N, C-alpha and C positions, 0 to 999 in steps of 0.2 A: 467556383466557376471554371469551366474547362472549355474555353473557346478553341475551336479547331481551325486549321488553315483552310479546310474546305468551306467552312461557314464564312470565313472572311472573304474568300474568293467569290462566293455567291453574293455576299453583301456588296462588295465593290462592283461586281458585274451588274447587278440590278440597279445600283445607284447611278451608274454611268449610262446604262442602256434605257433606264426608265421603263423597263419591260422585263418581266420574268421570262417570257418566251425568247426574246432576243438574247438575254443573258444566258439562258440555258443552252442555246445554240452555240454561243461563243465558248462556253465552258465545256461543251461536249457531253452534257448530261441531260436528263429529261426535265421537263417543266415541273413535274411533280417533285422530283428530287431537289430542284432549286427552291421551290416553295417550302419544302420541309426544312431545308438548311436555314432559310431565313426565319422560319417559325422557331426553330431550336435556338438560334442566336438571340432572338427577341426574348425568349423565355429565360435564357441564361443571364442576359443583361438586365432584364426586368423593365425594358422600355420598348415602345413600338417604334420601328425603324421606317416603315412605309405605310402610307395611306393608300389602300387599293380601291380602285373603281373598276367598272366594267371596261373602261377605255384606257386607263393609264395607272401607273404606279408612281406616287409622289413621295420623295424622301421627307421625313419629319425633321424637326429641329434637332432631335437626338441623332439622326442619321448624318446631318450636316456636321455636327460636333464630332462624330465618331470616324468620319471618312479618312481624315488625315492620320489618325492613329492606326487605322486598319491598313492604309497604304504603307506606313512605316513598318509595321509588323510583317507584312508580306514581303517588303523589300529586304528586311533583315533576314527573313527565312530563305529567300532566294539567294541572297549574298552568301549565307552560310552553306547552302547547298552547292553553289558554284565553288566556294572555297574548299569544301570537302572533296568535291570531284577533282579539282586541280591537285589537291594533296594526294588523292588516291592514284592519279595518273602521273605523279611526279612533275606536274607543270608548275608547282609552287612549293613553298616550304623552305626549311632551313636544315642543313646537314652540318653538325658539329662533330669533328673527328680529330684524332691525334695522329701524328706521323713522327717517327724518329727523324732527327735532323738530317741524317744521310738520305733516308727515303724521301723526305720532303724536298730536298734539293735535287736529287738525281732521278727519282722515279715519278713523283707525283705531278710535276708539271705536265708530262705527257698525258697522264690520266685526267687531270683537271681540264686540259684543253679539249680532250675528246668529250668529256662530260658537258662542258659549257656549250659546245657546238650543238648538242642534242637537247639539253635542258637549260636554256639561257636564263630562265627566271628563278631558278632555285638559288637561294643564298648559301654560300659555302663558308664555313668557319673552320679552316684548317689550323690546328695548333701544333707547331713544330717544337719538339722537346728533345732533350738529350736522350739517347737510347736507354740509359739506365733509369730514366724517369718515366718511361712509357707506361709500365704496368701500374706504378703508384698513381700516376695522373689518371689513368683509365679507371681505376677504382674510385678515385676521389671526385671526379668531375662528371658533367653531363654528356661527355663524348659518347656517341653511339657505337663507335668502333675505333680501332687503332691499326696502323700499319707500321711494322718495324721488325726488328730481330729480337727474339726472346729464346731462352733455353728452357727445356723441360716442360712439365705440366704446371698450370697455374689454377688454383682453386677457383671455381665458378667462372672460368673462362674457356671459351672454345677457340682453339688455335688452328688455323688453316694455312699451310705453307703455300705461298704464291710463286716464289721464284728463288732459286739458289744461286749464289755467286761464289765462285772460287776466290780464295784469298790470292791476291795477285801483287806483283810489283808494278807500280804505276810510275812511268817516267816520261820524259820528253821524247817526241817522235824523231829520234835521230836514226840514221841509216843502220848503225850498229845495233841499237836497241830494237828497232823494228824487225831486224832480221832474225831475232831470237824467237823460238817457239815457246820457250818457258825458261824459268830460272829455278835452281834448287835453293833451299834455304842456306846452304853452305856458300853458294855463289853470291847470294844476296849479302851475306855477312861481310864480304870483302868490299862492299860499296857503302857510301853514305846513305842512311835510311831515315825515314820519318815514320814513326809508329804512334799509335794511340797510347795514352798513359796507362800505367799498370792497373789502375782501379776501374778501367772501363771493361765491359763484358767482352768486347772483341779482343782486347789484349789478353784477358784471362784465358780465353779460348786458345789463342796462339801459344801462350806460355805453357798451357797444359799439354797441348799436342806436341810441342817441341820437347818438353820435359820428358815425355814418355819415350822419346828416342835419344835421350841424353844430350839434347841440344838446348841452347839458350839464346834468346834474342837480346842483343845489346844495340839498340838503335842510336843513331847520332842525335836525333831530336825526338822529343815526345810532345804530343799536343792533345788537346781535349776535343777539338772539333774536326770533323772530316774535311770541311772546306779549307780549314787552315793548312792541313797536310797537303791538299791538292794545290793550294796557292803557293806553298813553299816549293813543291815539286816543280811547278811551272816556272819558278825562278832558278831552277837548276841546283837546289840545295840538297837533293837526294831523291831516292826512290821511295814513294809512299807505299805502305803495306796496308791494303784495303781490299774488300771484295770488289770484283770487277763491276758489279751492279752499282757501286757507289761513285762511279766516274761519269758525271754528266757531260757528254760529248759536246753539247752546245755551249756550255760554259768554259770548257777546257779543251778546245779542238786540237791543241798542240800536244796533248797527253794521250798515251796508249797504255793498255794493260797487258801484262804477260803473266800467265798462271804460275804460281809457285808450287814446286813439287818436292817430294821426299822430306816431309809428308805433304800430301794435298789436303787442304782444309777448305771446307765449304761452309758458308754462313747463309742461313735462310732468311728471307724476308717474308713475314707472315701477317695474316689478318687475325686480329683479336676481337672477339665479341663476347659480351656477357651472356652466360647461359640463361635461358628463360626470358630473355628480353627480345621484344619484337622491334626490328628496324622499321623506321618510317619508309614509305614508298620511295621518297627521294634518296634516302640512305641506301636502300636496296639497289636502286638504279646505279648509284655511284660505286657500290661494291661490285656489281656485275661488270661495270666498265673497267674497274681496277683489275679484276680477275682476267678479263680479256686482254688488256694491255700488257700486264705483267707476266702472263703465262704464255703468250703467243710466241715468244722467243725462247730459244734454248738458254739454259743457265750459262751465264758468262757473256751472252750476246747483248744484254742491256747495258746502258740505256741506248 
């Protein structure tokens, strides 16, 4: 048995109108088409649904029994249609994605605020992870995309650079520090510093770049989390060595970033997507807004 939605609409229309002519007019089809749909449905169900006279159409007991099920099936179909339309237009749905801890703290709040203003009914599941866990978690979970810093090519992943941040010395907004345009690594070495631990990717990048010039970073403190470094810097414990993009100005208004030179080191924040996987409409909308927010400023101007 293959009951169609057109047959159910014809059935419920005739049932309530008690007239094939009126039902056909409300459905926007011809009287003969309506009659044919009712005949087909009766044949498929194996029961008579209406007793027809020259003056009226009367539902049978079978029609009275079937009307509630027909209404429920039509309601379910309409609900499914609305849900799919909302999903297609990003008016509903859920977006699960990963963000490195630094990106989640410094960059994503602006992105999510913009997204929420446009798509208030989409559920957002942002999972902030350590930068070194970004790729493994992307591979192992249902996250649709990830935003953070990675190096090199990754099998079965498409990587798109969104914004680059200069490695900078981040310190308190004093007159002396604010007056500087930049600091060299040699100048930085003469001050208390807070750096990421040696096993982190950002520290490996720093050590490699300095090593190529015969230099070595010996920080006063080593930490695992970017926010820890910033909080320590806010207390005057030293200059944090981080990309300028990782300084959330709203959270740390007393801190400013000065680019480090000789050598200048840039760290990219990128978008990661699995190759061959289609993003949901809501995820596409979020990615579009992330591109707009993160690329509209020059490198080093964020956040």
